[in-house]
C-alpha positions as CSV (number, residue, x, y, z in Angstrom):
1,M,21.7,172.2,66.6
2,T,23.7,174.7,64.6
3,T,21.6,175.9,61.6
4,T,22.7,177.3,58.2
5,R,21.4,180.7,59.4
6,D,23.5,180.5,62.5
7,I,26.6,179.8,60.4
8,Y,25.7,182.5,58.0
9,K,25.7,185.0,60.8
10,L,29.2,183.9,61.6
11,F,30.1,184.2,57.9
12,L,28.9,187.8,57.8
13,Q,31.3,188.5,60.7
14,H,34.1,186.5,59.2
15,P,33.5,186.5,55.4
16,H,36.5,184.5,54.4
17,I,36.6,180.7,54.0
18,S,39.7,178.6,54.5
19,T,40.0,174.9,53.6
20,D,43.8,174.5,53.8
21,T,45.8,175.1,57.0
22,R,48.8,176.0,54.9
23,K,46.9,179.1,53.6
24,I,44.8,180.1,56.7
25,A,43.5,183.7,56.4
26,R,43.4,185.3,59.8
27,D,39.9,185.6,61.3
28,S,38.4,183.2,58.7
29,L,36.1,180.2,59.0
30,F,38.0,176.9,58.5
31,F,36.0,174.1,56.9
32,A,37.5,170.7,57.8
33,L,36.8,168.9,54.5
34,K,37.6,165.3,53.9
35,G,39.5,163.9,50.9
36,D,40.4,160.5,49.6
37,K,43.7,160.7,51.5
38,F,43.1,163.2,54.3
39,D,40.7,164.3,57.0
40,A,41.0,168.0,57.8
41,N,39.3,167.4,61.1
42,T,42.7,166.4,62.3
43,F,44.0,169.9,61.3
44,A,41.2,171.9,63.1
45,K,43.4,172.7,66.1
46,Q,46.2,173.8,63.8
47,A,43.7,176.1,61.9
48,I,42.6,177.8,65.1
49,A,46.2,178.2,66.2
50,A,47.0,179.8,62.8
51,G,44.3,182.5,63.3
52,A,41.0,181.0,62.1
53,A,38.1,182.4,64.0
54,Y,36.1,179.1,64.0
55,A,36.7,175.6,62.7
56,L,33.7,173.7,61.3
57,I,34.2,170.0,62.0
58,D,32.1,166.8,61.7
59,N,34.0,164.6,64.1
60,P,33.3,165.2,67.8
61,A,36.6,163.9,68.8
62,Y,38.2,167.1,67.6
63,R,35.9,169.5,69.3
64,L,38.2,171.3,71.7
65,G,36.1,174.3,72.7
66,E,33.6,177.0,71.6
67,K,35.6,177.8,68.5
68,Y,35.0,174.3,67.1
69,I,31.5,174.0,65.5
70,L,30.3,170.5,65.1
71,V,28.1,169.8,62.1
72,D,26.7,166.6,60.5
73,D,28.8,166.9,57.4
74,V,31.3,169.7,56.6
75,L,31.0,169.5,52.8
76,T,27.2,169.7,52.9
77,T,27.4,172.6,55.4
78,L,29.7,174.5,53.0
79,Q,27.3,173.9,50.1
80,D,24.2,174.9,52.1
81,L,26.0,178.0,53.3
82,A,26.8,179.0,49.7
83,R,23.1,178.3,48.7
84,Y,21.9,180.6,51.5
85,H,24.4,183.3,50.6
86,R,23.4,183.1,46.9
87,S,19.7,183.5,47.9
88,Q,20.6,186.9,49.5
89,L,22.1,188.2,46.2
90,T,20.2,189.9,43.4
91,I,23.0,190.2,40.8
92,P,23.1,188.3,37.5
93,V,25.0,185.0,37.7
94,I,26.2,183.5,34.5
95,G,26.8,179.8,34.8
96,L,28.7,178.0,32.1
97,T,29.8,174.4,31.4
98,G,30.8,172.3,28.4
99,T,33.2,169.7,27.2
100,N,35.9,172.0,25.8
101,G,36.7,175.7,26.2
102,K,34.7,176.5,29.3
103,T,37.7,178.0,31.2
104,T,38.8,180.1,28.3
105,T,35.2,181.2,27.6
106,K,34.8,182.1,31.3
107,E,38.0,184.2,31.2
108,L,36.9,185.9,28.0
109,I,33.4,186.7,29.4
110,N,35.0,188.1,32.5
111,S,37.5,190.1,30.6
112,V,34.7,191.7,28.5
113,L,32.2,192.3,31.3
114,S,34.9,193.7,33.7
115,Q,35.4,196.6,31.3
116,H,32.1,197.9,32.5
117,F,31.0,196.1,35.6
118,K,32.6,195.0,38.9
119,T,32.8,191.3,38.3
120,L,33.7,188.1,40.1
121,A,34.7,185.0,38.2
122,T,35.7,181.4,39.1
123,Q,39.4,181.4,40.0
124,G,41.5,178.8,38.1
125,N,39.6,175.5,37.9
126,L,37.6,175.8,41.1
127,N,34.6,174.5,39.2
128,N,33.5,171.4,41.2
129,H,31.3,170.6,44.2
130,I,33.9,172.4,46.5
131,G,35.1,175.1,44.1
132,V,31.6,176.4,43.1
133,P,30.5,177.0,46.8
134,L,33.8,178.7,47.5
135,T,33.3,180.9,44.4
136,V,29.7,181.8,45.4
137,L,30.9,182.7,48.9
138,S,33.5,185.0,47.4
139,I,30.7,187.3,46.0
140,N,30.3,190.4,48.0
141,S,28.1,193.6,47.9
142,S,30.6,195.3,45.5
143,H,30.1,192.8,42.7
144,E,27.6,193.5,39.9
145,I,27.9,190.3,37.9
146,A,29.4,186.9,38.6
147,V,30.7,184.3,36.1
148,I,30.8,180.8,37.5
149,E,32.3,177.8,35.7
150,M,30.8,174.4,36.4
151,G,32.7,171.2,35.6
152,A,31.5,167.7,35.9
153,N,32.6,164.1,35.2
154,H,29.4,162.4,35.9
155,Q,25.6,163.0,35.6
156,K,23.7,165.0,38.2
157,E,26.8,167.0,39.1
158,I,25.8,170.1,37.0
159,E,22.4,169.7,38.6
160,L,23.9,170.0,42.0
161,L,26.1,172.9,41.1
162,C,23.1,174.8,39.7
163,T,21.3,174.5,43.0
164,I,24.3,176.2,44.6
165,A,25.2,178.9,42.0
166,Q,21.6,179.4,40.9
167,P,22.5,181.0,37.5
168,T,20.2,183.5,36.0
169,H,22.0,183.2,32.7
170,G,23.8,180.2,31.2
171,L,26.0,178.9,28.5
172,I,27.1,175.4,27.3
173,T,30.2,175.8,25.1
174,N,29.8,172.4,23.4
175,V,29.2,168.7,24.1
176,G,31.9,166.2,23.2
177,K,33.9,163.2,24.1
178,A,35.3,163.7,27.6
179,H,35.0,161.8,31.0
180,L,33.2,159.1,29.0
181,E,34.0,156.6,31.8
182,G,32.1,158.7,34.5
183,F,29.3,159.9,32.2
184,G,28.6,156.5,30.7
185,G,29.3,157.5,27.1
186,V,28.5,160.4,24.8
187,E,24.8,160.4,25.5
188,G,25.6,160.6,29.2
189,V,27.8,163.6,28.6
190,K,25.0,165.2,26.6
191,K,22.5,164.6,29.4
192,G,24.9,165.8,32.1
193,K,25.8,169.1,30.4
194,G,22.1,169.6,29.6
195,E,21.4,169.8,33.3
196,L,22.3,173.5,33.0
197,Y,19.6,174.0,30.3
198,D,17.2,172.0,32.6
199,Y,17.8,174.5,35.4
200,L,17.4,177.6,33.1
201,A,14.2,176.1,31.7
202,S,12.8,175.9,35.2
203,K,13.5,179.6,35.7
204,S,12.6,180.8,32.2
205,E,9.7,183.0,31.5
206,S,8.2,183.8,28.0
207,R,8.5,187.5,27.9
208,K,10.3,190.2,26.0
209,V,12.7,191.9,28.3
210,R,13.5,195.6,28.0
211,K,17.2,196.4,27.9
212,S,17.0,198.3,31.1
213,E,15.8,195.1,32.8
214,R,18.3,192.6,31.5
215,Q,20.3,192.5,34.7
216,K,17.1,191.4,36.5
217,D,16.2,188.7,34.0
218,T,16.3,184.9,34.7
219,G,16.4,181.7,32.6
220,V,18.4,183.2,29.8
221,A,20.5,180.8,27.6
222,F,23.2,181.9,25.2
223,V,23.4,179.3,22.5
224,N,25.8,178.8,19.6
225,S,23.5,178.5,16.6
226,D,26.2,176.7,14.5
227,N,26.1,173.8,17.0
228,A,23.3,171.4,16.0
229,V,23.6,169.4,19.3
230,L,23.1,172.5,21.4
231,L,20.2,173.6,19.3
232,E,18.5,170.3,19.7
233,M,19.2,170.2,23.4
234,Q,17.8,173.7,23.9
235,E,14.7,173.1,21.8
236,A,13.9,169.8,23.6
237,R,13.7,171.7,26.9
238,G,11.5,174.5,25.5
239,L,13.7,177.3,26.7
240,K,11.8,180.5,26.3
241,N,14.5,183.1,26.6
242,V,17.4,182.2,24.1
243,I,20.0,184.6,22.8
244,Y,21.9,183.2,19.8
245,Y,25.4,183.8,18.4
246,G,27.3,182.2,15.5
247,T,29.0,182.7,12.2
248,S,25.8,183.7,10.2
249,T,23.6,186.8,10.6
250,D,20.5,184.6,10.7
251,K,18.8,185.1,14.2
252,N,22.1,185.7,15.9
253,L,22.6,188.7,18.2
254,V,26.3,188.7,17.1
255,S,28.1,186.9,14.3
256,G,31.7,186.7,13.2
257,S,34.3,185.1,11.0
258,I,38.0,184.4,11.0
259,V,40.3,186.7,9.1
260,D,43.7,185.1,9.9
261,N,45.2,182.4,12.1
262,A,49.0,182.7,11.8
263,P,49.2,181.6,14.6
264,Y,47.3,184.4,16.5
265,L,43.7,184.6,15.7
266,S,42.2,187.7,14.1
267,F,38.6,188.0,13.1
268,Q,35.7,190.3,12.4
269,W,32.4,190.5,14.4
270,T,29.1,192.1,13.7
271,N,26.4,193.5,16.0
272,N,23.4,192.3,14.1
273,N,21.1,194.8,15.8
274,S,23.2,197.9,14.8
275,R,24.7,196.2,11.6
276,E,28.1,197.5,12.6
277,S,31.2,195.4,12.2
278,Y,34.6,195.5,14.0
279,P,37.9,193.8,13.4
280,I,39.8,192.3,16.3
281,K,43.3,190.9,16.8
282,T,43.6,188.5,19.7
283,Q,46.4,186.9,21.7
284,L,44.7,183.4,21.2
285,T,45.4,180.7,18.8
286,G,43.0,178.2,17.4
287,A,40.0,178.5,15.0
288,Y,38.1,176.6,17.7
289,N,38.4,179.7,19.9
290,L,36.1,181.7,17.6
291,D,33.0,180.2,19.3
292,N,34.4,181.0,22.7
293,I,35.1,184.6,21.7
294,L,31.7,185.1,20.0
295,A,30.0,183.8,23.2
296,A,31.8,186.5,25.2
297,I,31.0,189.2,22.7
298,C,27.3,188.1,22.6
299,I,27.1,188.4,26.4
300,G,28.8,191.8,26.3
301,V,26.3,193.1,23.7
302,Y,23.4,191.6,25.7
303,F,24.5,193.5,28.8
304,E,24.8,196.7,26.7
305,L,28.6,197.2,26.7
306,D,29.7,199.4,23.8
307,S,32.0,198.1,21.1
308,D,35.1,199.7,22.5
309,E,34.6,198.0,25.8
310,I,34.0,194.6,24.2
311,N,37.0,194.9,21.9
312,R,39.2,195.9,24.8
313,G,38.1,192.9,26.7
314,I,38.9,190.5,23.9
315,E,42.1,192.1,22.7
316,G,43.5,192.4,26.2
317,Y,42.9,188.7,27.2
318,Q,46.1,186.7,27.4
319,P,45.7,182.9,27.7
320,Q,47.5,181.3,30.6
321,N,47.8,177.9,32.3
322,S,48.8,176.1,29.1
323,R,45.4,176.6,27.4
324,S,46.0,177.5,23.7
325,Q,49.0,179.5,25.0
326,I,51.6,180.6,22.5
327,V,55.2,180.6,23.7
328,Q,58.0,182.0,21.5
329,T,61.3,180.4,22.2
330,A,64.7,181.2,20.6
331,T,64.1,178.6,17.9
332,N,60.5,177.6,17.8
333,T,56.8,178.6,18.3
334,L,55.1,176.4,20.9
335,I,51.4,176.0,21.2
336,C,51.1,174.9,24.8
337,D,47.7,173.2,25.2
338,Y,48.5,170.6,27.8
339,Y,46.2,171.6,30.6
340,N,43.8,168.9,29.5
341,A,42.7,166.8,26.5
342,N,39.9,164.6,25.2
343,P,39.1,163.3,21.7
344,S,37.0,166.4,20.8
345,S,39.7,168.9,21.8
346,M,42.4,166.8,20.2
347,F,40.7,166.8,16.8
348,S,40.1,170.6,17.1
349,A,43.8,171.2,17.9
350,I,45.0,169.0,15.1
351,E,42.6,170.7,12.6
352,N,43.8,174.1,13.8
353,M,47.4,173.1,13.1
354,S,46.4,172.2,9.6
355,Q,45.1,175.8,9.1
356,I,48.0,177.6,10.6
357,N,50.5,179.2,8.2
358,A,53.9,177.7,9.1
359,D,56.8,176.3,7.2
360,K,57.4,173.4,9.6
361,K,54.8,171.8,11.8
362,V,55.3,169.2,14.6
363,L,52.5,167.5,16.6
364,I,53.4,166.2,20.1
365,L,50.4,164.4,21.6
366,G,50.0,162.8,25.0
367,D,47.5,160.2,26.3
368,M,43.9,161.2,27.0
369,F,42.5,160.0,30.4
370,E,39.1,158.9,31.7
371,L,37.9,157.3,28.4
372,G,37.1,153.9,29.9
373,T,36.3,151.2,27.4
374,E,36.6,153.7,24.6
375,A,40.2,154.5,25.2
376,A,41.8,152.2,22.6
377,T,39.3,153.3,19.9
378,E,39.6,157.0,20.6
379,H,43.4,157.0,20.7
380,A,43.5,155.1,17.4
381,A,41.2,157.7,15.9
382,V,43.5,160.6,17.0
383,I,46.5,158.8,15.5
384,K,44.6,158.5,12.2
385,K,43.6,162.2,12.4
386,A,47.2,163.2,13.0
387,A,48.5,161.0,10.3
388,D,46.1,162.6,7.8
389,S,47.2,166.1,8.8
390,P,49.9,168.1,7.0
391,A,52.5,167.8,9.7
392,D,56.2,167.3,9.2
393,E,56.5,165.2,12.3
394,R,54.2,163.5,14.8
395,I,55.2,162.3,18.2
396,F,52.8,160.3,20.4
397,I,53.5,159.7,24.1
398,G,51.8,157.4,26.6
399,K,50.7,153.8,27.1
400,E,47.5,154.2,25.2
401,F,49.0,155.8,22.1
402,F,51.9,153.3,22.2
403,A,49.4,150.4,22.3
404,A,47.2,151.8,19.5
405,G,50.0,153.0,17.2
406,H,52.0,151.5,14.4
407,P,55.8,151.8,14.7
408,G,56.2,152.0,10.9
409,L,53.7,154.9,10.5
410,P,55.5,157.4,8.3
411,G,56.7,160.6,10.1
412,S,55.5,159.2,13.4
413,T,57.3,158.2,16.6
414,F,55.7,156.5,19.7
415,Y,57.0,156.6,23.3
416,Q,55.5,154.8,26.2
417,T,56.4,157.5,28.8
418,V,57.2,161.1,28.9
419,E,60.6,160.2,30.5
420,E,61.4,158.1,27.5
421,A,60.4,161.0,25.1
422,V,62.4,163.6,27.0
423,A,65.5,161.4,26.9
424,K,65.2,160.9,23.1
425,L,64.2,164.4,22.3
426,K,67.1,166.0,24.2
427,S,69.4,164.8,21.5
428,K,67.0,165.6,18.7
429,S,67.2,169.1,17.2
430,I,63.8,170.7,16.2
431,K,64.2,174.2,15.0
432,N,62.2,176.8,13.1
433,A,59.0,174.9,13.7
434,T,55.5,175.5,15.1
435,I,55.0,172.8,17.7
436,L,51.7,171.7,19.2
437,I,52.0,170.1,22.6
438,K,48.7,168.6,23.8
439,G,47.7,165.9,26.3
440,S,45.8,165.3,29.5
441,R,47.0,167.1,32.6
442,G,48.2,163.9,34.2
443,M,50.8,163.4,31.4
444,A,52.7,166.5,32.7
445,L,53.8,167.5,29.2
446,E,55.2,170.7,30.4
447,R,58.4,168.8,30.8
448,L,58.8,168.8,27.1
449,A,58.3,172.5,26.5
450,E,61.8,173.4,27.9
451,L,63.4,171.1,25.2
452,F,62.5,173.4,22.4
């Protein structure tokens, strides 16, 4: 029987993993994963023909020679290989999860730490039971720190991902209303995200670490002291090595406050050890991003980067992939935030629009997915939140918003589909406005951006 160690020996000779025959790297290991609508075992021969050194399969019918390695389950083999590879590494691994802001926070942390270290961070949204193993297997001997994002839509998933990434340091951005259907409600989300704290608690030691040893430390949690839920979760698990950040100077390693948000966010942060403060202008929008930025700064200070390195990392970060991304068109300022949405992030985005200095404001909000039995209630709550905000116009798109809305609501229009909204908005001129476009990824609201 082929063991994990046997496969690891092959991995050391062929340290590139392929899972898609359309993107086969020559001399790589091809893992024939299964999906809901495909079985990559059927593509193993194609992968070898395209240049893969070996194909790992779990269906003996597709074993056509020595280059085809038969295992019990390809996904489990990939995860076991990643665990074994992780066990050979001695670098700090920062694991992070949360309801909102985890990808932006991951990018900010990486932007800061890469000013001083050779880093590796999760690419895109490869943050699930397949993406995390692939990320871990991308770490090589040149890397000094890794930043690994962990996503979940049900309990026990973060627990699984922690056994693979084995984080030495960790961060939960926040806990809110998302994937309620899979988690079984808000308490389920809280328990699921808290699995990262559970893992860190199991690795935590009660000791004061000298700065020179921080890269060797384990079980460290970075916690937002302004977030009562995270404080309660951390205290309940008895974490012994906690580093705080927040808006006050009390017990926080770093603190900060917003200076302006029009629409780019500028703020000031303080290193509470040295008592020195620094102003920063970012390329981000959203007061909600202050927490994400302070988390990255806190981690930078913890790992002993100087203020210039930290400030360069924050100021140089440009949001992409439609996450709090500002796009200036010929006639409008668009806040493109349609990569994903849930009730918590919707409320934050609407509140941010209330704080932005703009003569004309328009809200375009699309349906939120995976809310289960709470869908009607949560969409109605967002409508009320938007109706109470100082916007000049509110546009709601999707079956859930349409069902929960009131056609006569002042300054509000409801469309059942994006196609219907596009058809109507093509003939409607919106100019000199700041426009928030936000909804779940499945709504494909990018189709609206080109209209403005």
